[in-house]
C-alpha positions as CSV (number, residue, x, y, z in Angstrom):
1,X,126.9,46.8,98.3
2,X,124.2,45.8,100.5
3,X,125.6,48.5,102.7
4,X,125.5,51.2,99.7
5,X,121.7,49.7,99.5
6,X,121.1,50.5,102.8
7,X,122.3,53.9,103.4
8,X,120.5,54.8,100.0
9,X,117.1,53.5,101.2
10,X,118.0,55.8,104.7
11,X,118.6,58.7,103.0
12,X,115.6,58.0,100.9
13,X,113.4,57.7,104.0
14,X,114.5,60.8,105.6
15,X,113.8,63.0,102.4
16,X,110.5,61.3,101.9
17,X,109.7,62.1,105.9
18,X,110.9,65.8,105.2
19,X,108.3,66.1,102.1
20,X,106.1,64.6,104.0
21,X,106.3,67.2,107.0
22,X,106.4,70.1,104.5
23,X,102.9,68.7,102.9
24,X,101.0,68.3,106.0
25,X,101.7,71.8,107.0
26,X,105.7,71.6,108.5
27,X,106.2,75.1,106.8
28,X,105.5,77.7,109.9
29,X,106.7,81.3,107.7
30,X,104.9,83.3,105.0
31,X,105.4,86.7,103.2
32,X,103.9,89.2,101.4
33,X,105.7,91.9,98.8
34,X,103.3,94.9,99.2
35,X,103.4,96.8,95.8
36,X,101.5,100.2,95.5
37,X,98.2,100.6,94.0
38,X,97.9,103.2,91.2
39,X,98.7,106.5,92.5
40,X,100.5,105.6,95.6
41,X,104.0,104.8,96.5
42,X,103.7,102.0,99.3
43,X,105.5,98.8,99.2
44,X,108.0,96.7,100.9
45,X,107.5,93.3,103.0
46,X,105.2,91.6,105.1
47,X,106.6,88.3,107.2
48,X,104.2,85.9,109.0
49,X,105.8,83.2,111.4
50,X,103.3,80.8,113.3
51,X,104.1,80.4,117.0
52,X,101.8,78.0,118.6
53,X,98.3,79.4,118.2
54,X,99.7,83.0,117.3
55,X,101.2,84.6,114.5
56,X,103.8,86.8,114.7
57,X,103.4,89.5,111.8
58,X,106.7,91.9,111.1
59,X,106.1,94.5,108.8
60,X,108.8,96.8,106.6
61,X,107.3,99.0,104.7
62,X,108.2,102.5,103.0
63,X,106.7,105.0,100.7
64,X,103.6,105.6,103.0
65,X,101.8,109.3,103.8
66,X,104.4,110.3,106.2
67,X,103.8,110.7,110.2
68,X,100.4,109.2,109.7
69,X,98.2,105.9,111.0
70,X,97.2,103.4,108.4
71,X,94.9,100.5,108.3
72,X,96.4,97.1,108.1
73,X,94.4,93.9,107.1
74,X,94.2,90.5,105.7
75,X,91.8,90.6,102.9
76,X,89.7,87.4,101.7
77,X,91.0,87.2,98.2
78,X,95.0,87.1,96.9
79,X,94.3,89.2,93.9
80,X,95.6,92.4,93.5
81,X,95.2,92.9,90.2
82,X,92.7,96.0,89.9
83,X,94.4,99.4,90.2
84,X,92.9,100.0,93.4
85,X,93.2,97.0,95.0
86,X,89.5,96.4,95.3
87,X,90.1,92.8,93.8
88,X,91.1,91.8,97.2
89,X,87.6,91.7,98.5
90,X,86.4,92.1,101.9
91,X,88.2,91.6,105.0
92,X,89.4,88.1,105.6
93,X,86.2,86.7,108.0
94,X,85.8,82.8,108.5
95,X,83.4,83.5,111.5
96,X,81.1,85.9,110.1
97,X,82.1,88.5,112.9
98,X,81.6,91.9,113.2
99,X,84.6,94.3,112.5
100,X,86.4,95.2,115.7
101,X,89.6,95.7,117.7
102,X,92.8,93.0,116.7
103,X,92.8,92.7,120.5
104,X,89.2,91.2,121.0
105,X,88.2,87.4,120.0
106,X,84.9,88.1,118.4
107,X,86.3,90.2,115.4
108,X,87.2,89.7,111.4
109,X,90.1,87.4,111.7
110,X,92.1,90.1,109.0
111,X,91.8,92.9,111.5
112,X,95.4,93.7,112.4
113,X,96.5,96.7,114.4
114,X,97.2,100.2,112.8
115,X,100.7,100.8,111.5
116,X,102.4,104.0,112.3
117,X,104.9,106.0,109.7
118,X,107.5,107.9,110.4
119,X,108.4,111.5,109.2
120,X,109.9,109.9,106.0
121,X,106.8,107.7,105.6
122,X,108.3,104.2,107.0
123,X,106.8,101.6,109.2
124,X,109.1,99.1,110.6
125,X,107.2,97.2,113.5
126,X,106.0,93.3,114.6
127,X,103.2,92.1,116.6
128,X,101.4,88.9,117.6
129,X,97.8,88.2,116.9
130,X,95.6,85.5,116.8
131,X,92.8,84.5,114.7
132,X,95.0,83.9,111.6
133,X,97.4,80.8,110.9
134,X,100.1,80.1,108.1
135,X,99.4,76.7,108.1
136,X,96.4,75.0,106.3
137,X,92.6,75.2,107.7
138,X,89.9,77.8,108.0
139,X,92.1,80.3,109.2
140,X,94.8,79.9,106.7
141,X,96.0,83.4,105.3
142,X,98.3,81.4,102.6
143,X,97.0,82.8,99.1
144,X,95.0,85.9,100.7
145,X,95.9,89.6,100.2
146,X,97.3,91.7,102.9
147,X,96.3,95.5,102.3
148,X,97.5,98.3,103.4
149,X,95.2,101.6,103.7
150,X,95.7,105.6,103.4
151,X,94.5,106.1,107.1
152,X,93.9,104.6,110.3
153,X,91.5,101.8,111.0
154,X,88.7,103.2,113.6
155,X,88.0,99.5,114.9
156,X,84.2,100.7,115.4
157,X,82.6,101.4,111.7
158,X,80.7,98.6,109.9
159,X,80.7,96.2,108.0
160,X,84.6,97.1,107.4
161,X,86.3,100.0,108.8
162,X,86.9,104.0,107.7
163,X,90.6,103.5,107.1
164,X,90.3,104.6,103.6
165,X,91.6,103.7,100.1
166,X,93.7,100.8,99.7
167,X,97.5,102.4,99.0
168,X,99.5,99.0,98.9
169,X,98.5,95.4,98.0
170,X,100.5,91.9,98.3
171,X,99.5,88.4,98.4
172,X,100.5,86.1,101.0
173,X,102.3,82.6,100.1
174,X,104.7,80.4,102.0
175,X,108.1,81.1,102.3
């Protein structure tokens, strides 16, 4: 009887530790399902994986305007409810920086590389960025929106960009 009690206590302890690791930010992957905004066809999936201080972003989208570049940004609000996704707010910008190229440190945290759609309107790409996190904290993207735009981000125009209308939007959640 004592052996069964010890075994149950050991299993309970392991489960408790696993649960605490999850609550303390043990998750390192997130996902967003992109749905088209009104009158558009952009849809697909964007995955995020924490890799140290950087985040690997993996994009699989279709229904994009073919043979074009499309801005991709994390936006401050996790709300894609309005037909044009304006409910997602502005770019995620926890440090109150100016808009800029994703490779420089002084930029919106939500500034990401442009996507290049092929002749069928498909964009499959992966890249690593810094400035965002899938773990808890001021740079967390969990509960925020990822938005796909009709045109390319010029990385210069202030306060945000010149990448056109929002053609797809999804809320980022833990995977």
